[in-house]
N, C-alpha and C positions, 0 to 999 in steps of 0.2 A: 238800474231801475228796479224796483221792487216788483215782484210778481202781483197779479191781480188777486183780490180777495173778495169772495162772495159774502155780502152782508145779509141779504134776505132773498129767499127764493119765492118771490110773490107770483112768478110766471105771468108777467104782464103781457097782455096781448100786444099793446102799443104803449110801452113805457116811453116818457118824454119829459123834457123840460125841468131838470133837477135844479133846485135853488136852496141855498143854505140859510137856515133861520137861526141866526145867532142868539136870539132871546130864548128860543126854546132848545137850542143844542141839537137841532134836527135837520135832516135833509127832507125836502118837500118835492115830490114829483107827480106826474099824472099818468094814468093809463087811459089814453084818448078813447079807445073803442069800448072799454069796460065802463066808461062814464064815472071814474073813480080818481080820487086824490089820495095819495100815499104820504104818510109822515113817518120817518124812521128816526129814533134817537140812538146814536151808537154807543152812548155811555152805558146803557142798561138794556139795549136791544128792544126797547119798546117800539111797537108798530101799531099805527093807527090809520084807519081809512075813512073816507067820507064818500058816501055813494050819491051820485048825482043822477038826474033824469035826462040828460043829453050829453052828447060827446064834450069832452073838455080838452082843448088843445094846449092850454097853458095857464099857469098860475104865477102871480107876482105878489111879493109881500108888500103890505102897506105900512105906513109910519105907526099906525095904531095897533099893528099885529093882525089884522085881518088879511083877506086875500082879494086880489083882482083876478077875475077869470076870463079867458078868452074861450067861448064855447060854440056849439054849432049855431046858436041863434044870438050870437053877438056878446057883448061885454056884460059882466055881472060883478057885483060886490058880494062877498061871502063873509059872514061872521063865523069864526071857527068854533065858537063856544055853543052857539044856538044852531049852527049849520043853516042858517037862513040865507036866501039868495035875494038880491035886489037888481033888477035889470037896469042897465045903464045905457043901452042903445045898441041897435043892430045895423051895421052899415051895408050888410048884404041880405036885407030882407027880400030883396028882388032876385036873389040868387040862391034858391032853396037847395040846389044840389051841391053847394059848397059848405065847407066847415073851417073853423080856425084850426091851425096846426102847430104853431110855436110862437113864443113871445117872451118879453122880458122888459122889466122897468128900466128906463133910461136915466141918464145923469140929470135930466130935467124934470125927474119925478112923475113923468107921464108913462103910461103903459103902451108898449109898442107890440103889435101882434099881426100875423099875416094869415091869409087863407089859401085853400086849394080845393080843387074839384074832388069830390067823393068818387067820381068815376075816372079820376086821373086824366081828365081832358086838359091839354096843354093851355096855358095862358089865360084860365079862368079866374085866378086869384089876384090878391093885392095885398099890399102892406099898409097897416093902419096905425094910427097913433090916437089913443083915448085921451082927450083933453080935459074933459069934465063930463058929468052925466048929460047924455044927449048930444054932446059936441065931440064929432070923430073926424080926423083929417085922413084922407087917402094920400099915401106917399109914393108908392110905387105901383104901377099898373102892369097887367100882362104877366103876372106871376103864375107859375105851374105849380111848385110846391114850396111854399114859404117856409123857411127853416131858420137855421142858426143867425144870431145877431148879437152884436156887442159893440163896445166904443172903445177907442184907444185910451191910453193913460192920460194924455194931455187933453182929452175930451174934444179934440178937432176932427176926428175921423170916425165914421160909422161903418161898421163892417156887416155884411148881409149875404146870406146863402139862399139862392133858389136852386134847389137840389138838382134838377136835371141839367143845368148849365155846367156842372162840375166845376164851379168857381166860386170864390169869395169876392164879392164886389166891395169896393171901397167908395165912400162918399164924403165930401166935405160935410162938417156937421157944425151948426151954429146952435150953441146951448141956449142962447137967449130966446130964440124964436123956434127952435126945434127943427128949422129947415135943414134939408139934405139936398145936395146938388153935385154936380161934376162926378158922375159915375165913371169908375174905371175898375179894371181887374187887378186885384192884389195877389190872388193865389188861384193856380189852376190845378186841379187834382187829376192825376193820371187815371185812366179807365181801370188799370189793374188794381188800384187802391179802393175801388167801390165808390159809392156816392157819398158827397159831403152832406152831413145832417145837422145836428146841433153843434154849438161850439161856445167857448168861453176864452176869456183873456187872462193871462197870468200877470204877476206883479212886475214882469220884466218886459211887458208889452208884447208878448208872443201869443199866438192864437193856438188853442187845442181844438181839434176837430174830430167828431165822431163819424164813423164811416159805416154807412148802410150797405150791407153786403160786403164789407171789407175786414171785418173782425178785428178792429183795432181803433185806437185813438192815436192821432199824430199831432205833433207840435211843429208850427211854422213860423217863420219870420215874415210878417206882412209887408215889411219894407222891401225885402228882396224877392219875396215869393218862394224862398227856399224851405224844404222840409228839413227839420232839425231832429226829430226823433219819432219813434213809433212805439206804442205799447200794445202788445197783442192780447186779445180776449178770447175765450172759449165760446164765443157765440157769433153768428154771422151778422146779425142786424144790431149794429151798435147805434143808438140813437142820440145821445147828448151827454154833456159832461158838465160839471161845476165843481169849483173849489169850495171846501169847507173845513170843518174841524176847528178847534180852539184857535189854532195859529194859521188857519187857511192854508196848511201844507198837505191837505188830502184832496185827492181828486175822486169825485163821485161820478159813476158812469151808469146810465140806463140802456136798456136793451129791449128787444121785441121778439115775438114769435109768430106774429100774424103772417099767413101765407106760406109757412114753412111746411113741407111734407112730413108725414110721419117719420119716414126714414131720417130726414134731417134733424128733427127733434130728438130722435133716438141717438144720433151722433153728437148733438149739442143741447143736452137735456137742461142746461142752465139758461137757455134762451128766456129773455124776459126778467131775469133777475137784476138785483142792484149790485154794482160792483165798486170796489175802492182800490185806488193806488196811493202810494207815497211817492211821487214823481221826482222829488228832490228840488222843487221850485214851488213857490207860494203863489196863491191867487190873491184876490182882493174881495172885500165884503160886497154883496150885491146892493145895487141901488134899491131904495124903497120908494114905492109910489105914493103920491099924496092921497089922503082918504077923500073919498068922492061920496 
């Protein structure tokens, strides 16, 4: 395995949710607490940011090249050329102490994203699916910290992380209806590995998981629950990962610095940076959401 490479030291407070934009040749990710979207093009090291007016938990690509955003006050569509936002609906208008935390476009072309309590109160969040403007389905309730999600290669299984559970849950998934059912545990993460955060699937059907408090990204077989590999990083708070690059053979990894002491930041000064590995396996292109 190749050693990590620091691509850009943006020092994100809470970097999250990377997604590769093939059309722009760029990796897109968010800094939730700084209300910012980052876009980095490895070919020429071009770095762009979009400043928003509220927490942004996740960004997904749309078919026309725009973004769907899961923000503190619900779902929005964003035109990257004009930076104009359009509200699509807020499923938790009655829960002002919550915010969205992570999300991803599914194989059904719909945006999936979950919430959490900003005060870290357990069981206050949920997982949602944005069907169309104003129509939102609640899929999982009683969530504490909604995080990583992805779908199996055959499209029959949905994987999901509620971080404090220290597990990856698997559900049967119906692409036609978007329904998920028959929850079970696919992976259990040992305490010494830190907490599971964001994740992505590779082209061999294995899951890559970022470890909050674990300084690593790990690879797992979701069929057996066995850990296959681990990539160490020079930061304690590893938040998410996504495959990208021309051949999808590069793994992009986000990190955070929120809550770290001055002493810890002196020991881990690259916290909040964007990293890249070439792990020896390929990923797949991300699903794009329908334009709303």
